[in-house]
C-alpha positions in Angstrom: 27.7 -12.0 63.5 27.7 -10.4 60.5 31.3 -11.2 59.4 29.5 -15.0 59.7 26.3 -13.8 58.2 28.2 -12.4 54.7 30.9 -16.0 54.9 27.4 -17.5 54.8 26.2 -16.0 51.9 29.3 -16.1 50.3 29.2 -20.4 50.7 25.5 -20.0 49.4 26.5 -18.1 46.2 29.4 -20.6 45.2 27.1 -23.4 45.5 24.5 -21.2 43.9 26.8 -20.6 40.9 28.7 -24.4 40.7 28.1 -25.9 37.4 27.1 -23.0 36.3 24.0 -23.1 38.5 22.8 -26.5 36.8 23.5 -28.3 40.2 21.2 -25.7 42.1 18.6 -25.6 39.2 18.9 -29.9 39.8 17.8 -29.3 43.3 15.0 -26.8 42.9 13.4 -28.3 40.2 13.5 -32.3 42.0 12.5 -30.8 45.5 9.8 -29.1 43.7 8.5 -32.2 41.6 8.6 -34.0 45.3 6.2 -31.0 46.9 3.8 -31.3 44.1 3.1 -35.0 44.4 3.2 -34.8 47.8 0.6 -31.9 47.7 -1.2 -34.3 44.5 -1.6 -37.0 47.0 -1.8 -35.5 50.8 -3.5 -32.1 50.6 -6.7 -31.7 51.8 -7.4 -28.8 49.9 -8.9 -29.7 46.5 -7.7 -26.8 44.5 -3.8 -27.8 45.8 -4.2 -31.5 45.5 -5.6 -30.4 41.3 -2.6 -28.6 40.8 0.0 -30.9 42.5 -1.4 -33.5 39.7 -0.6 -31.7 36.8 2.8 -29.1 38.0 4.4 -32.7 39.4 4.7 -33.4 35.5 5.8 -29.4 34.5 8.7 -30.4 37.5 10.0 -33.3 36.4 10.2 -32.4 32.9 12.3 -29.5 34.1 14.7 -31.8 36.3 15.1 -33.7 33.3 16.0 -30.5 31.2 18.2 -29.7 34.0 19.9 -32.9 34.0 20.2 -33.4 30.2 21.8 -29.2 30.6 24.3 -30.0 33.3 25.5 -33.5 31.3 26.2 -31.8 28.2 27.8 -28.6 30.5 25.1 -26.0 28.4 23.9 -23.5 30.6 22.7 -21.2 28.0 19.4 -22.2 28.0 18.3 -21.9 32.0 16.2 -18.5 31.3 14.2 -19.9 28.5 13.4 -23.2 30.7 12.7 -20.8 33.8 10.0 -19.4 31.6 8.7 -23.0 30.1 8.7 -23.9 33.5 6.5 -21.6 34.8 4.0 -22.1 32.2 4.1 -26.1 33.1 3.6 -25.8 36.6 1.6 -22.6 37.2 -0.5 -21.1 33.8 -1.3 -24.9 32.6 -3.0 -25.8 36.1 -4.5 -22.3 36.1 -6.2 -22.3 32.8 -7.2 -26.3 33.6 -8.8 -25.1 37.0 -10.8 -22.1 35.3 -12.0 -24.1 32.7 -13.1 -27.2 34.6 -14.8 -24.2 36.7 -16.4 -22.8 34.1 -18.1 -26.4 33.3 -19.4 -26.6 36.6 -16.1 -28.1 39.4 -16.6 -26.3 42.6 -14.0 -27.7 43.7 -11.2 -25.7 41.4 -10.7 -22.1 43.1 -9.8 -21.2 46.3 -12.1 -18.8 48.7 -10.0 -15.7 47.6 -11.0 -16.2 43.7 -14.4 -16.0 44.9 -13.9 -13.2 47.1 -12.2 -11.0 44.4 -15.1 -11.6 41.9 -17.8 -11.1 44.0 -16.1 -7.8 45.0 -16.3 -7.4 41.3 -19.9 -7.8 41.3 -20.5 -5.3 44.1 -18.4 -2.4 42.5 -20.7 -3.1 39.5 -24.1 -3.0 41.3 -23.5 -0.9 44.1 -20.3 1.3 43.7 -18.4 -0.4 46.3 -16.4 -3.7 46.5 -17.9 -4.0 50.2 -20.4 -5.1 52.3 -21.2 -3.2 55.8 -21.0 -5.2 59.2 -25.2 -5.3 58.9 -25.6 -7.1 55.4 -22.4 -9.5 56.6 -24.4 -10.4 59.9 -27.6 -10.7 57.7 -25.9 -13.5 55.3 -26.0 -17.2 56.4 -23.4 -18.5 58.9 -21.7 -20.4 56.5 -21.3 -17.6 53.8 -20.1 -14.7 56.1 -16.4 -15.4 56.0 -16.7 -15.1 52.0 -18.7 -12.0 52.5 -15.5 -10.0 53.6 -13.3 -8.8 51.2 -9.7 -7.9 53.5 -8.4 -6.0 50.4 -7.6 -2.4 48.9 -10.7 -1.5 46.4 -8.7 -1.7 43.4 -8.4 -5.7 43.4 -12.4 -5.7 42.5 -10.9 -4.7 39.1 -10.1 -8.6 38.6 -13.4 -9.0 39.5 -15.3 -6.9 36.7 -14.7 -9.5 34.0 -16.8 -11.9 35.4 -19.3 -9.4 36.7 -19.6 -8.3 33.1 -19.4 -11.3 30.6 -20.4 -14.1 32.8 -18.9 -17.7 34.5 -16.7 -18.4 31.8 -13.2 -19.7 31.8 -10.9 -16.4 30.9 -13.1 -14.3 33.0 -11.9 -16.3 36.3 -10.0 -13.6 38.4 -7.0 -16.0 38.2 -6.3 -15.3 34.5 -6.2 -11.5 35.1 -4.1 -11.9 37.8 -1.6 -14.2 35.7 -1.7 -11.7 33.0 -1.0 -8.5 35.1 1.7 -11.0 37.0 3.6 -12.1 33.6 3.4 -8.2 32.4 5.4 -6.9 35.8 7.6 -9.7 35.3 8.9 -9.6 31.8 9.1 -5.6 32.2 11.5 -6.1 35.1 13.6 -8.3 33.5 13.9 -6.8 30.5 14.9 -3.4 32.7 17.2 -5.3 34.9 19.2 -7.1 31.6 21.1 -8.6 33.9 18.5 -9.8 36.1 20.2 -13.5 38.0 18.4 -16.1 36.8 17.6 -17.2 40.1 15.7 -14.2 41.2 13.1 -15.1 38.3 12.9 -18.5 39.4 11.7 -17.5 43.0 8.9 -15.4 41.5 7.8 -17.8 39.2 8.9 -21.7 39.4 8.9 -21.7 43.1 6.4 -24.0 44.4 5.0 -21.4 47.0 4.7 -19.0 44.0 3.1 -21.4 41.7 0.7 -22.9 43.9 -0.4 -19.7 44.5 -1.0 -18.3 41.2 -2.7 -21.5 39.8 -4.9 -22.1 42.8 -5.8 -18.3 44.3 -3.2 -15.9 43.0 -4.3 -12.6 44.5 -0.6 -12.0 45.9 0.7 -12.4 42.4 0.1 -9.2 40.7 1.2 -7.7 43.9 4.3 -9.0 44.3 5.3 -8.6 40.5 4.3 -4.9 40.8 6.5 -4.5 43.9 9.3 -6.1 42.0 8.8 -4.2 39.1 9.0 -1.0 41.4 12.3 -2.0 42.4 13.5 -2.8 39.4 12.3 1.0 38.1 14.1 2.5 41.0 17.3 0.7 40.5 16.9 2.1 36.7 16.3 5.6 37.6 12.7 5.3 36.4 11.0 7.4 39.4 7.6 8.0 38.2 7.0 4.2 36.9 8.4 2.9 40.1 5.6 5.2 41.6 3.0 4.0 39.2 3.9 0.6 40.0 3.9 0.1 43.6 0.8 3.1 43.7 -0.7 0.5 41.8 0.1 -2.6 44.2 -1.1 -0.6 47.0 -4.0 0.1 45.9 -4.7 -4.0 45.4 -3.6 -5.0 49.0 -2.0 -3.8 51.7 0.6 -5.7 51.9 2.4 -3.5 49.8 2.1 -0.3 52.2 5.4 -1.2 53.4 7.1 -1.3 50.3 5.8 1.6 49.7 7.2 3.3 52.9 10.8 2.5 51.9 10.6 3.4 48.2 10.1 6.7 49.5 12.8 6.8 52.0 15.1 5.6 49.1 12.8 8.3 46.6 13.5 10.7 49.5 17.7 10.1 49.9 18.2 9.8 46.7 16.1 13.2 45.2 13.6 11.8 43.1 10.5 12.2 45.5 9.0 14.6 43.5 8.7 12.1 40.8 7.8 8.9 43.1 5.4 10.9 45.3 2.3 11.1 42.8 2.0 7.5 41.7 2.7 6.0 45.1 0.3 7.4 46.8 -1.9 9.2 44.9 -3.5 5.9 43.1 -4.0 3.9 46.5 -5.9 7.4 47.7 -7.7 7.6 44.2 -8.9 4.1 44.6 -10.2 4.4 48.3 -12.2 7.7 47.9 -15.1 6.0 46.1 -15.2 3.2 48.8 -15.2 5.7 51.1 -18.0 8.0 49.3 -20.3 5.4 49.0 -19.6 3.3 52.8 -16.7 3.9 54.7 -17.8 1.6 57.7 -18.0 -0.9 55.0 -14.4 -0.2 53.8 -13.0 -0.4 58.0 -15.2 -3.4 58.9 -13.5 -5.1 56.1 -10.1 -3.8 55.6 -9.6 -2.9 59.1 -11.9 -4.9 61.9 -11.5 -8.1 59.9 -7.8 -8.4 59.5 -7.2 -7.5 63.2 -9.4 -10.5 64.4 -12.8 -7.8 65.3 -15.2 -9.1 62.4 -18.1 -11.0 63.0 -16.0 -14.3 62.1 -12.4 -15.4 62.5 -10.2 -15.3 59.7 -8.8 -18.9 58.4 -5.1 -17.4 58.0 -3.8 -19.2 60.7 -0.5 -20.8 59.9 1.8 -21.9 63.1 4.4 -19.2 63.4 5.5 -17.7 66.6 3.0 -14.7 66.4 0.0 -17.1 66.0 1.5 -19.5 68.6 2.2 -16.8 70.8 -1.8 -15.5 70.3 -3.0 -19.0 71.1 -1.1 -20.4 74.3 0.4 -17.3 76.2 -2.2 -15.5 78.5 -3.1 -12.1 76.9 -0.9 -14.1 73.9 -2.9 -12.0 71.5 -1.4 -8.4 72.9 2.3 -10.1 73.4 2.4 -10.8 69.4 0.8 -7.4 68.4 3.6 -5.8 70.9 6.4 -7.3 69.3 4.9 -6.6 65.9 5.1 -3.1 67.1 8.2 -3.4 68.3 9.3 -4.7 65.0 7.8 -2.3 63.1 9.6 0.3 65.3 13.2 -1.3 64.6 12.9 -1.1 61.0 11.9 2.4 61.1 14.8 3.8 63.3 16.9 1.8 60.9 15.2 3.2 58.0 16.0 6.5 59.7 19.7 6.1 61.1 20.2 4.0 57.8 18.5 4.7 54.9 18.6 3.1 51.7 20.2 4.8 49.1 20.2 2.0 46.6 17.1 0.0 45.1 19.1 -3.2 46.6 19.1 -2.2 50.0 15.6 -1.2 49.5 15.0 -4.7 48.9 16.5 -6.1 51.8 14.7 -3.7 54.0 11.1 -4.9 52.3 12.1 -8.7 52.7 13.6 -8.7 56.6 10.8 -6.1 57.5 7.8 -8.3 55.5 9.1 -11.4 57.2 9.5 -10.1 60.9 5.9 -9.0 60.4 4.9 -12.4 58.8 6.4 -14.4 61.6 4.7 -12.3 64.3 1.8 -11.4 63.2 -1.3 -13.3 65.5 -3.2 -14.2 61.9 -1.2 -14.8 58.8 -0.6 -17.4 55.9 2.6 -19.7 54.9 2.3 -18.8 51.5 2.5 -14.6 52.6 6.4 -16.0 53.1 6.7 -15.7 49.0 7.1 -11.7 49.4 10.0 -11.8 51.8 11.8 -14.5 49.8 11.3 -12.5 46.5 12.5 -9.6 47.3 15.8 -11.0 49.3 16.5 -12.7 46.3 16.1 -10.0 43.6 18.4 -7.7 45.6 21.3 -8.6 43.9 19.7 -8.8 40.7 19.3 -4.7 41.6 22.3 -4.2 42.8 24.0 -4.9 39.7 21.5 -2.7 37.1 22.5 0.5 36.4 22.9 2.6 39.5 20.2 5.3 40.7 20.8 9.1 40.1 22.8 10.3 43.0 24.6 6.6 44.3 26.7 3.9 43.7 24.7 -0.1 44.5 27.9 -1.4 45.4 29.0 1.5 48.4 25.5 1.1 49.8 25.8 -1.3 53.4 22.5 0.4 54.7 21.5 -2.8 57.0 25.2 -3.8 57.6 26.6 -0.6 59.3 25.3 -1.3 62.7 
């Protein structure tokens, strides 16, 4: 099975490199344009439709530019084109929706944007970004869902500009999501120097990423900071890696598995003392004020609600195996939970028996582990797939960067020695 997997990977690599990578670029932009068009015409979510109506032109322009490059056999400007496309299919739609929303449109942001901005308002006025169960229960039934904030306390920082300066386009939380995302990704690419264009594309212009940033956006800074942490590990900057992934974990629980994997990597490479303060200190520092003000509110929002024990049900219900099992089998929620625990234990055993010794293998652990978790969680979203996809595609970029202090990347086969 391993040999077949490796052979499949080699075939995909040959396809990806055909015509200097331009053939795959052409397919990526063409399929993305089709996705944007279908979204603009058929999506039931109005922010998604608005994104598709703008992004389709950006993808079509990119398709034509890639076709011209392929015709002239000039792949030199692929990275510049990637950044330009990201601006056209993510940043421009985001700015347009933010401006329209500030002008009074109420259908130009997904609910998570409102939730984050409400977190900022509560933090500014009460010292905690969370409402307790009694306060949520007192809301009208149609508003109770927006009363929940299933994020770490650090996410409230993105809502502070709107709390301070009011409803103008530049205080939209998505603007600040985009700024942090851009800063982290540009820094990661500069650190790696030889980062493959495909890795950058899978964190920027891939529709699942561009759509998410333009309409909701809270996952993109978390992902970008995790990728930055991996790039820092790959270039032996473990203090910076700890700070980057620590900030990510202070924003969203999805970063905690990445923290765990990088802790093992830091331990096996002898860099734990450099990595640990930022990786664990920053999330704990973000939690302390929320716990001191109202610990029960934190537990209600961040623990009970995601686990399905809140006053209302989470809308995160994509038809992945975990959700289907929980909905169709007798005791399905417990079966799905057991499978999720089994997957987590399997990853934990692999981490102990075959610990990663390079950032590249750590990225594979993060990618495969999160993919299993997303597929098996009873409540999840299709958009969460951007995490494992990005980690898996970034692994080769990390493998060919400067090795960590004690190991050589190409000698590490942590996930393939069983």
